N, C-alpha and C positions, 0 to 999 in steps of 0.2 A: 679710830679708823686715827691712822697716822696722815696731817696734810703740811705738805710741805710746801710753802711760798716761791714766792721766786727769786725769795733770796736768798734760797739755800744754792751755795757753791760750790758743784762738785767737785770740781779744783784743783781746792783747798781738803774737801775730803780726800779726794783722794793722795793728792800727793801728805798732807798731814797721813794716811794710813801707810804710805810706802815709808814713809820714817820712822813709823811707829812700828811695821815687824820690821826695820833693818835695827832697828833696837833692842827689838826681841831676840832676833837672832845674835847680834854681837851682843848680847847680855847671857843668853842661854849660851853658849860656843864657850864664853869665860869661866860660867858657873860648874861646865860640865866639863873642862879638860882636866882640873886637876881629880877628881872623879871617875874620872871612863881612862884616865892617860894607861895606869897598871895592867888595867884589862883589856885595852889594848894593843898593848907590849906585849905581851901573856900570848894573845890569839893570836901575832904575827908569827911569836917564837917554835910556836907547838905548829904552823903553818896549816891556820885554819882560816888564816884571815889572807890577802895579796896587799902585795902592800899598798898597789892601787886600785880602785874598783874599780868597777868593769858597772856596774849598775848608775842608775842613773839618781840613785836614793837620795843622795844629802842638796840635787838640785830640785829635787822634788819636795824636800822637807823647808829648807829655804823656799822658795816658792808659794806654800802652804805658812806660813809663819808670815808669809807680805800681805797674804791675800788676807790673813788675821787680822792682819793692822789694815787694812784698809776696813772690813766689817766691823771691827772695836771701831774705828775712825766713825762709819756711817753711825753704832747705834749712837756714841756720842752727841751726834751730829742733832740725830731725832729726838735726843734725848733732853739736847737741853733747852728748846724750844716748854718742853714742861716744866724740869728741874732750874734753868738758869744756867750762867755760864760758869764756871770751879771749876779748882779738884776736888771738891763733893761733887759733883755730878762726873766728874770720872773715874772716880772708885767708886762711886755705884753701879757704870757700868759694867768697870774690867771685874769686880767682885761677882756679878748676876754669872757670865759664864761660869766660873769658879764655882758659887753655888747649885746652879744646875748640875755639874758634873758630880761632884759630890754628892749633891740627892741623889741620881743615877748611878751610883757607884755602890749607895746604903740601901735602894732601892730591891724589894725581890722580886723575880724571874717570873714569867707569865711560867704554870709547869707544861715540862716537856726544854726548857732550855736553860741550862745550867747558870747560877751565878757567876759574874764576875770576879767575885771578891775568894 
């Protein structure tokens, strides 16, 4: 059972998580622009996409990544009690969801449900 005592500072977890989410958004956009720009230009040329989207997909993605940053900040704060502070704990916390995602991707699906591969 997870026990969090009075020294657990929720404000720092939320602020750190928001900054982590903003950093993940900025790095994600910088990494995606060179890969997605040619496809985006092509889809604009064939009139498949409008120059200005009319749906809130980007805002939902940004908010979701910020919430993910808050969740990872909380996981780090909880893991810090057990593993101690430092970059090794942060890498362990960040690599755990990635490992779970890879396991889920490579696992077999129940009968009747198609495999995600």
